[in-house]
C-alpha positions as YAML, in Angstrom:
chain: A
units: angstrom
residues:
- id: 1
  name: MET
  ca: [5.45, 68.02, -69.91]
- id: 2
  name: GLU
  ca: [3.92, 64.65, -69.15]
- id: 3
  name: THR
  ca: [0.39, 65.78, -70.12]
- id: 4
  name: GLN
  ca: [1.27, 67.89, -73.15]
- id: 5
  name: ILE
  ca: [-0.89, 67.18, -76.21]
- id: 6
  name: ILE
  ca: [1.05, 66.99, -79.46]
- id: 7
  name: PRO
  ca: [-0.27, 66.89, -83.05]
- id: 8
  name: MET
  ca: [-1.88, 63.74, -84.41]
- id: 9
  name: LYS
  ca: [0.70, 63.76, -87.19]
- id: 10
  name: PRO
  ca: [4.26, 65.12, -87.09]
- id: 11
  name: SER
  ca: [4.28, 68.66, -88.41]
- id: 12
  name: VAL
  ca: [7.23, 69.45, -90.65]
- id: 13
  name: SER
  ca: [8.38, 72.85, -89.51]
- id: 14
  name: GLU
  ca: [10.93, 75.22, -90.93]
- id: 15
  name: ASP
  ca: [14.41, 74.08, -89.98]
- id: 16
  name: ASP
  ca: [15.12, 77.51, -88.55]
- id: 17
  name: ALA
  ca: [12.19, 77.19, -86.13]
- id: 18
  name: PHE
  ca: [13.57, 73.88, -84.86]
- id: 19
  name: TYR
  ca: [17.00, 75.35, -84.13]
- id: 20
  name: LYS
  ca: [15.58, 78.60, -82.80]
- id: 21
  name: ALA
  ca: [13.30, 76.86, -80.31]
- id: 22
  name: ILE
  ca: [16.18, 74.77, -78.93]
- id: 23
  name: ALA
  ca: [18.45, 77.80, -78.70]
- id: 24
  name: GLU
  ca: [15.82, 79.77, -76.80]
- id: 25
  name: ASP
  ca: [14.90, 76.97, -74.41]
- id: 26
  name: CYS
  ca: [18.32, 75.50, -73.65]
- id: 27
  name: PRO
  ca: [19.55, 78.30, -71.34]
- id: 28
  name: LYS
  ca: [16.27, 78.14, -69.41]
- id: 29
  name: THR
  ca: [15.68, 74.41, -68.99]
- id: 30
  name: ILE
  ca: [17.47, 71.07, -69.13]
- id: 31
  name: LEU
  ca: [17.15, 69.22, -72.42]
- id: 32
  name: GLN
  ca: [17.27, 65.46, -72.83]
- id: 33
  name: PHE
  ca: [18.48, 64.14, -76.19]
- id: 34
  name: ILE
  ca: [17.19, 60.58, -76.56]
- id: 35
  name: SER
  ca: [17.67, 58.28, -79.54]
- id: 36
  name: GLU
  ca: [18.87, 54.81, -80.39]
- id: 37
  name: ARG
  ca: [22.57, 54.24, -80.85]
- id: 38
  name: GLY
  ca: [23.81, 54.93, -84.38]
- id: 39
  name: HIS
  ca: [20.99, 57.30, -85.29]
- id: 40
  name: GLY
  ca: [23.37, 60.27, -85.49]
- id: 41
  name: LYS
  ca: [22.82, 61.95, -82.11]
- id: 42
  name: SER
  ca: [26.36, 63.18, -81.53]
- id: 43
  name: SER
  ca: [26.91, 64.61, -85.01]
- id: 44
  name: ALA
  ca: [23.46, 66.23, -84.87]
- id: 45
  name: LEU
  ca: [24.11, 67.75, -81.46]
- id: 46
  name: LYS
  ca: [27.40, 69.20, -82.66]
- id: 47
  name: THR
  ca: [25.56, 70.91, -85.50]
- id: 48
  name: ILE
  ca: [22.81, 72.12, -83.16]
- id: 49
  name: ILE
  ca: [25.41, 73.64, -80.82]
- id: 50
  name: LYS
  ca: [27.29, 75.18, -83.75]
- id: 51
  name: ARG
  ca: [24.11, 76.94, -84.86]
- id: 52
  name: MET
  ca: [23.22, 77.94, -81.31]
- id: 53
  name: ARG
  ca: [26.60, 79.62, -80.99]
- id: 54
  name: GLU
  ca: [26.09, 81.49, -84.23]
- id: 55
  name: THR
  ca: [22.90, 83.08, -82.88]
- id: 56
  name: ASN
  ca: [23.87, 83.10, -79.17]
- id: 57
  name: PRO
  ca: [27.66, 83.66, -79.10]
- id: 58
  name: GLU
  ca: [27.52, 84.43, -75.38]
- id: 59
  name: LEU
  ca: [26.70, 80.80, -74.51]
- id: 60
  name: VAL
  ca: [29.52, 78.71, -73.05]
- id: 61
  name: PHE
  ca: [29.56, 74.93, -73.49]
- id: 62
  name: MET
  ca: [31.39, 72.27, -71.47]
- id: 63
  name: VAL
  ca: [31.20, 68.72, -72.85]
- id: 64
  name: PHE
  ca: [31.76, 65.59, -70.76]
- id: 65
  name: ASP
  ca: [32.32, 62.57, -72.99]
- id: 66
  name: ILE
  ca: [33.56, 59.00, -72.55]
- id: 67
  name: SER
  ca: [33.71, 57.76, -76.15]
- id: 68
  name: GLN
  ca: [36.08, 60.19, -77.92]
- id: 69
  name: THR
  ca: [33.18, 61.27, -80.14]
- id: 70
  name: TRP
  ca: [33.67, 64.92, -79.25]
- id: 71
  name: PHE
  ca: [37.44, 64.58, -79.08]
- id: 72
  name: GLU
  ca: [37.55, 63.92, -82.83]
- id: 73
  name: ALA
  ca: [35.48, 66.94, -83.90]
- id: 74
  name: ALA
  ca: [33.58, 69.61, -81.98]
- id: 75
  name: PRO
  ca: [32.33, 73.20, -82.29]
- id: 76
  name: LEU
  ca: [34.29, 74.16, -79.16]
- id: 77
  name: LYS
  ca: [37.69, 75.74, -78.74]
- id: 78
  name: TYR
  ca: [39.50, 73.37, -76.36]
- id: 79
  name: ARG
  ca: [39.70, 69.72, -75.40]
- id: 80
  name: GLN
  ca: [41.31, 68.01, -72.42]
- id: 81
  name: LEU
  ca: [42.08, 64.32, -71.98]
- id: 82
  name: VAL
  ca: [41.17, 63.58, -68.36]
- id: 83
  name: THR
  ca: [43.23, 60.91, -66.62]
- id: 84
  name: VAL
  ca: [43.87, 60.24, -62.94]
- id: 85
  name: GLU
  ca: [47.55, 61.02, -63.48]
- id: 86
  name: ARG
  ca: [46.81, 64.43, -65.02]
- id: 87
  name: ILE
  ca: [44.41, 65.25, -62.21]
- id: 88
  name: GLN
  ca: [47.08, 64.28, -59.66]
- id: 89
  name: LEU
  ca: [49.58, 66.53, -61.42]
- id: 90
  name: GLY
  ca: [47.17, 69.49, -61.46]
- id: 91
  name: GLN
  ca: [47.01, 69.47, -65.27]
- id: 92
  name: ILE
  ca: [43.22, 69.45, -65.68]
- id: 93
  name: VAL
  ca: [41.74, 72.94, -65.74]
- id: 94
  name: ASN
  ca: [38.14, 73.99, -65.12]
- id: 95
  name: VAL
  ca: [37.64, 76.12, -68.20]
- id: 96
  name: GLY
  ca: [34.68, 76.95, -70.42]
- id: 97
  name: ASP
  ca: [34.35, 76.16, -74.13]
- id: 98
  name: CYS
  ca: [36.00, 72.80, -73.56]
- id: 99
  name: ILE
  ca: [35.56, 69.04, -74.05]
- id: 100
  name: TYR
  ca: [36.55, 66.74, -71.19]
- id: 101
  name: GLU
  ca: [37.26, 63.24, -72.51]
- id: 102
  name: MET
  ca: [36.79, 61.00, -69.46]
- id: 103
  name: GLY
  ca: [36.84, 57.54, -71.03]
- id: 104
  name: GLU
  ca: [39.84, 56.44, -68.99]
- id: 105
  name: LEU
  ca: [38.12, 57.15, -65.68]
- id: 106
  name: SER
  ca: [35.87, 54.64, -63.97]
- id: 107
  name: GLU
  ca: [32.15, 55.39, -63.68]
- id: 108
  name: VAL
  ca: [32.56, 56.46, -60.06]
- id: 109
  name: GLN
  ca: [35.53, 58.68, -60.91]
- id: 110
  name: ARG
  ca: [33.58, 60.36, -63.72]
- id: 111
  name: ARG
  ca: [30.80, 61.18, -61.30]
- id: 112
  name: GLN
  ca: [33.32, 62.56, -58.81]
- id: 113
  name: PHE
  ca: [35.11, 64.59, -61.46]
- id: 114
  name: MET
  ca: [31.90, 66.17, -62.72]
- id: 115
  name: GLY
  ca: [30.73, 66.83, -59.18]
- id: 116
  name: THR
  ca: [33.94, 68.71, -58.47]
- id: 117
  name: ILE
  ca: [33.64, 70.80, -61.64]
- id: 118
  name: ILE
  ca: [30.00, 71.69, -60.94]
- id: 119
  name: ALA
  ca: [30.72, 72.54, -57.30]
- id: 120
  name: GLN
  ca: [33.53, 74.90, -58.32]
- id: 121
  name: ILE
  ca: [31.30, 76.71, -60.84]
- id: 122
  name: TYR
  ca: [28.48, 76.99, -58.31]
- id: 123
  name: ARG
  ca: [30.76, 78.37, -55.62]
- id: 124
  name: LYS
  ca: [32.13, 81.09, -57.88]
- id: 125
  name: ARG
  ca: [28.73, 82.09, -59.26]
- id: 126
  name: TYR
  ca: [27.03, 82.06, -55.88]
- id: 127
  name: GLU
  ca: [29.70, 84.38, -54.49]
- id: 128
  name: VAL
  ca: [29.51, 86.76, -57.45]
- id: 129
  name: LYS
  ca: [25.70, 86.94, -57.33]
- id: 130
  name: LEU
  ca: [25.83, 87.57, -53.57]
- id: 131
  name: THR
  ca: [28.53, 90.24, -53.60]
- id: 132
  name: ASP
  ca: [28.17, 91.91, -57.01]
- id: 133
  name: PRO
  ca: [24.76, 91.43, -58.69]
- id: 134
  name: GLU
  ca: [25.70, 93.61, -61.64]
- id: 135
  name: ALA
  ca: [28.78, 91.52, -62.37]
- id: 136
  name: PHE
  ca: [26.64, 88.40, -62.13]
- id: 137
  name: LYS
  ca: [24.31, 89.73, -64.82]
- id: 138
  name: ALA
  ca: [27.29, 89.93, -67.18]
- id: 139
  name: LEU
  ca: [28.25, 86.27, -66.66]
- id: 140
  name: PRO
  ca: [27.48, 83.96, -69.61]
- id: 141
  name: THR
  ca: [25.16, 80.99, -69.39]
- id: 142
  name: ILE
  ca: [27.05, 77.69, -69.15]
- id: 143
  name: ILE
  ca: [25.55, 74.62, -70.82]
- id: 144
  name: LEU
  ca: [26.90, 71.25, -69.69]
- id: 145
  name: VAL
  ca: [26.68, 68.56, -72.38]
- id: 146
  name: ILE
  ca: [26.80, 65.12, -70.78]
- id: 147
  name: GLU
  ca: [27.12, 62.01, -72.93]
- id: 148
  name: GLU
  ca: [25.78, 58.76, -71.47]
- id: 149
  name: SER
  ca: [24.06, 60.95, -68.90]
- id: 150
  name: ASN
  ca: [22.21, 58.03, -67.33]
- id: 151
  name: CYS
  ca: [25.51, 57.14, -65.62]
- id: 152
  name: VAL
  ca: [25.43, 60.49, -63.82]
- id: 153
  name: PHE
  ca: [21.71, 61.27, -63.53]
- id: 154
  name: GLY
  ca: [20.30, 57.75, -63.16]
- id: 155
  name: SER
  ca: [17.08, 57.08, -61.26]
- id: 156
  name: TYR
  ca: [18.93, 56.75, -57.93]
- id: 157
  name: SER
  ca: [21.62, 59.38, -58.58]
- id: 158
  name: PHE
  ca: [20.18, 61.85, -56.04]
- id: 159
  name: ARG
  ca: [19.84, 59.19, -53.34]
- id: 160
  name: VAL
  ca: [23.42, 57.98, -53.28]
- id: 161
  name: LYS
  ca: [24.91, 58.88, -49.92]
- id: 162
  name: ASP
  ca: [27.97, 60.67, -51.19]
- id: 163
  name: TRP
  ca: [29.06, 64.29, -51.52]
- id: 164
  name: ILE
  ca: [27.98, 64.44, -55.18]
- id: 165
  name: SER
  ca: [24.24, 63.80, -54.80]
- id: 166
  name: PRO
  ca: [23.31, 67.17, -53.21]
- id: 167
  name: ILE
  ca: [25.38, 68.98, -55.83]
- id: 168
  name: LEU
  ca: [23.62, 67.22, -58.73]
- id: 169
  name: SER
  ca: [20.23, 67.70, -57.10]
- id: 170
  name: ASP
  ca: [20.74, 71.43, -56.63]
- id: 171
  name: PHE
  ca: [22.12, 71.75, -60.14]
- id: 172
  name: VAL
  ca: [18.84, 70.34, -61.49]
- id: 173
  name: SER
  ca: [16.55, 72.32, -59.18]
- id: 174
  name: VAL
  ca: [18.21, 75.75, -59.00]
- id: 175
  name: GLY
  ca: [20.90, 75.76, -61.69]
- id: 176
  name: ARG
  ca: [18.90, 78.19, -63.79]
- id: 177
  name: ASN
  ca: [19.23, 80.78, -61.00]
- id: 178
  name: TYR
  ca: [22.98, 80.73, -61.57]
- id: 179
  name: LYS
  ca: [22.87, 80.61, -65.39]
- id: 180
  name: LEU
  ca: [23.60, 76.89, -65.55]
- id: 181
  name: SER
  ca: [21.81, 74.37, -67.74]
- id: 182
  name: ALA
  ca: [22.50, 71.06, -69.48]
- id: 183
  name: ILE
  ca: [21.90, 68.87, -72.50]
- id: 184
  name: LEU
  ca: [21.77, 65.25, -71.39]
- id: 185
  name: VAL
  ca: [22.45, 62.66, -74.09]
- id: 186
  name: ALA
  ca: [21.35, 59.06, -73.65]
- id: 187
  name: THR
  ca: [20.41, 55.93, -75.56]
- id: 188
  name: VAL
  ca: [18.67, 54.23, -72.63]
- id: 189
  name: GLU
  ca: [15.10, 54.59, -71.48]
- id: 190
  name: GLU
  ca: [14.18, 58.05, -70.28]
- id: 191
  name: GLY
  ca: [12.48, 56.32, -67.35]
- id: 192
  name: GLU
  ca: [15.90, 55.37, -66.00]
- id: 193
  name: MET
  ca: [16.64, 59.03, -65.36]
- id: 194
  name: ALA
  ca: [15.88, 60.66, -62.00]
- id: 195
  name: PRO
  ca: [12.17, 61.55, -61.70]
- id: 196
  name: SER
  ca: [12.80, 65.16, -60.64]
- id: 197
  name: LEU
  ca: [15.00, 65.55, -63.71]
- id: 198
  name: ARG
  ca: [12.34, 64.18, -66.05]
- id: 199
  name: ARG
  ca: [9.78, 66.65, -64.71]
- id: 200
  name: ARG
  ca: [12.09, 69.59, -65.43]
- id: 201
  name: SER
  ca: [13.24, 68.52, -68.90]
- id: 202
  name: ARG
  ca: [12.25, 69.03, -72.49]
- id: 203
  name: ARG
  ca: [13.19, 66.50, -75.15]
- id: 204
  name: ILE
  ca: [14.92, 66.13, -78.47]
- id: 205
  name: TYR
  ca: [13.94, 62.75, -79.92]
- id: 206
  name: GLY
  ca: [15.40, 60.60, -82.65]
- id: 207
  name: ARG
  ca: [14.32, 57.03, -83.25]
- id: 208
  name: LEU
  ca: [13.08, 55.35, -80.09]
- id: 209
  name: VAL
  ca: [13.64, 51.66, -79.38]
- id: 210
  name: ALA
  ca: [13.17, 51.46, -75.61]
- id: 211
  name: GLU
  ca: [9.60, 50.45, -74.77]
- id: 212
  name: GLY
  ca: [9.58, 52.80, -71.78]
- id: 213
  name: ASP
  ca: [10.31, 55.80, -74.00]
- id: 214
  name: ILE
  ca: [7.75, 54.74, -76.60]
- id: 215
  name: ALA
  ca: [5.10, 54.19, -73.93]
- id: 216
  name: ARG
  ca: [5.75, 57.65, -72.48]
- id: 217
  name: VAL
  ca: [5.00, 59.27, -75.85]
- id: 218
  name: ARG
  ca: [2.12, 56.86, -76.56]
- id: 219
  name: ARG
  ca: [0.24, 58.12, -73.50]
- id: 220
  name: ASN
  ca: [-0.12, 61.46, -75.29]
- id: 221
  name: ASN
  ca: [-0.32, 60.35, -78.89]
- id: 222
  name: LYS
  ca: [-0.29, 56.87, -80.42]
- id: 223
  name: ASP
  ca: [0.52, 58.09, -83.92]
- id: 224
  name: MET
  ca: [3.55, 60.01, -82.69]
- id: 225
  name: ALA
  ca: [4.82, 57.01, -80.76]
- id: 226
  name: LYS
  ca: [4.53, 54.85, -83.86]
- id: 227
  name: TYR
  ca: [6.32, 57.47, -85.95]
- id: 228
  name: LEU
  ca: [9.25, 57.85, -83.55]
- id: 229
  name: SER
  ca: [9.65, 54.10, -83.07]
- id: 230
  name: GLN
  ca: [9.20, 52.88, -86.66]
- id: 231
  name: GLU
  ca: [9.21, 55.63, -89.27]
- id: 232
  name: ILE
  ca: [11.58, 58.44, -88.38]
- id: 233
  name: PRO
  ca: [14.63, 58.25, -90.70]
- id: 234
  name: ARG
  ca: [18.21, 58.28, -89.53]
- id: 235
  name: PHE
  ca: [19.64, 61.77, -88.86]
- id: 236
  name: HIS
  ca: [16.11, 63.17, -88.42]
- id: 237
  name: PHE
  ca: [15.03, 64.61, -85.08]
- id: 238
  name: VAL
  ca: [12.09, 66.31, -83.42]
- id: 239
  name: TYR
  ca: [12.00, 68.81, -80.57]
- id: 240
  name: TRP
  ca: [9.29, 68.70, -77.94]
- id: 241
  name: GLY
  ca: [9.34, 72.08, -76.27]
- id: 242
  name: GLU
  ca: [6.46, 74.52, -75.78]
- id: 243
  name: ARG
  ca: [5.13, 72.92, -78.93]
- id: 244
  name: PHE
  ca: [6.28, 70.29, -81.38]
- id: 245
  name: TYR
  ca: [9.00, 70.98, -83.98]
- id: 246
  name: GLY
  ca: [10.16, 68.66, -86.70]
- id: 247
  name: PRO
  ca: [11.07, 66.25, -88.04]
- id: 248
  name: VAL
  ca: [14.24, 67.97, -89.25]
- id: 249
  name: LYS
  ca: [17.18, 66.33, -90.96]
- id: 250
  name: VAL
  ca: [20.20, 67.64, -89.09]
- id: 251
  name: PRO
  ca: [23.36, 67.68, -91.25]
- id: 252
  name: ASP
  ca: [26.83, 66.86, -89.97]
- id: 253
  name: GLU
  ca: [28.45, 70.30, -90.22]
- id: 254
  name: VAL
  ca: [31.31, 69.93, -87.72]
- id: 255
  name: LYS
  ca: [34.48, 68.28, -89.00]
- id: 256
  name: THR
  ca: [37.29, 70.10, -87.18]
- id: 257
  name: PRO
  ca: [38.63, 68.97, -83.78]
- id: 258
  name: ALA
  ca: [39.10, 71.34, -80.88]
- id: 259
  name: GLU
  ca: [42.64, 72.32, -79.96]
- id: 260
  name: ASP
  ca: [44.40, 70.74, -77.00]
- id: 261
  name: TYR
  ca: [44.29, 72.96, -73.94]
- id: 262
  name: PRO
  ca: [47.88, 73.86, -72.99]
- id: 263
  name: LEU
  ca: [48.99, 71.54, -70.21]
- id: 264
  name: PRO
  ca: [49.89, 73.48, -67.07]
- id: 265
  name: GLU
  ca: [53.23, 72.67, -65.51]
- id: 266
  name: ALA
  ca: [52.93, 69.45, -63.54]
- id: 267
  name: GLN
  ca: [52.47, 69.85, -59.79]
- id: 268
  name: PRO
  ca: [53.04, 66.32, -58.41]
- id: 269
  name: GLN
  ca: [51.11, 65.28, -55.34]
- id: 270
  name: SER
  ca: [53.09, 63.68, -52.55]
- id: 271
  name: GLY
  ca: [52.91, 59.90, -52.45]
- id: 272
  name: GLY
  ca: [53.55, 59.05, -56.11]
- id: 273
  name: LYS
  ca: [51.23, 58.47, -59.01]
- id: 274
  name: SER
  ca: [49.40, 55.29, -58.11]
- id: 275
  name: SER
  ca: [45.70, 54.83, -58.82]
- id: 276
  name: ALA
  ca: [45.22, 54.73, -55.04]
- id: 277
  name: MET
  ca: [46.46, 58.33, -54.88]
- id: 278
  name: GLY
  ca: [43.93, 59.14, -57.58]
- id: 279
  name: TRP
  ca: [41.16, 57.94, -55.32]
- id: 280
  name: LEU
  ca: [42.56, 59.97, -52.43]
- id: 281
  name: PHE
  ca: [42.69, 63.03, -54.65]
- id: 282
  name: PHE
  ca: [39.08, 62.66, -55.69]
- id: 283
  name: GLY
  ca: [38.02, 62.08, -52.11]
- id: 284
  name: PHE
  ca: [39.93, 65.13, -50.92]
- id: 285
  name: MET
  ca: [38.51, 67.32, -53.66]
- id: 286
  name: GLY
  ca: [35.06, 65.95, -52.94]
- id: 287
  name: THR
  ca: [35.27, 66.82, -49.26]
- id: 288
  name: ILE
  ca: [36.50, 70.35, -49.95]
- id: 289
  name: ALA
  ca: [33.98, 70.96, -52.73]
- id: 290
  name: THR
  ca: [31.12, 69.66, -50.62]
- id: 291
  name: TYR
  ca: [32.05, 71.81, -47.64]
- id: 292
  name: MET
  ca: [32.29, 74.96, -49.76]
- id: 293
  name: PHE
  ca: [29.09, 74.18, -51.62]
- id: 294
  name: LEU
  ca: [26.99, 73.42, -48.56]
- id: 295
  name: SER
  ca: [28.45, 76.36, -46.65]
- id: 296
  name: TYR
  ca: [27.57, 78.82, -49.36]
- id: 297
  name: PHE
  ca: [24.03, 77.53, -49.58]
- id: 298
  name: GLY
  ca: [23.59, 77.78, -45.81]
- id: 299
  name: ILE
  ca: [23.22, 74.04, -45.30]
- id: 300
  name: LEU
  ca: [26.15, 73.86, -42.88]
...
């Protein structure tokens, strides 16, 4: 990816080719969606996912958001408002086709919550693939959509000495083997993302304002860097996959919110509902998830 040569001038492709290329690549590789704030990333991504689902109805999406952007409208069936209290009461369910609004959690808690979700999915899929390969073939591909992904996959995210780092690292390196992929959305410099993640990613670009991102494109093509940083209009995007697609004006086609996932009956944890208990819950879940994850992968 880092040495790919792209056209001297942006080639305006058929819109269908833009969407088709993303739909074909997304289950196979991690995509990074990078653009300045206010350029229309979230509304565009909703439309892209809506069209992906029309041509690939077997895909399952799970969205992790912190800004209520997806809570207001999304091309998914369910939404869940994630709070420490609901987690303590056992009212947050690991389910596909769902938005998890995590804005109330701290940055560390978001990382822990996502680590737990990913570990649970891995454990189930690893076991199915090991014990029933035919059943595994029938499992759908799950695409994780992570807003403000730099908070989860930052440059040092795989070096943090906690139970989450090995899970995130393995998700990036071998997730495809278990039909897991991701679309990572960010407004910060791509260079702030983990190096191993950058090497394995393809990009959807809107307008670039971070010098690091512009410089990365400039190394391959000066004209393209100038176009993405100065000339690309709002709501227009390009896809840099096997070849270059775009620019395409992506309309805002999703206006309907997802439905609230039915709250399970509360199952209070002993010790009350304090935020301290929330931390204990996350720590407990982290320990269990890590043990299961590492055991299944033969690390323990």
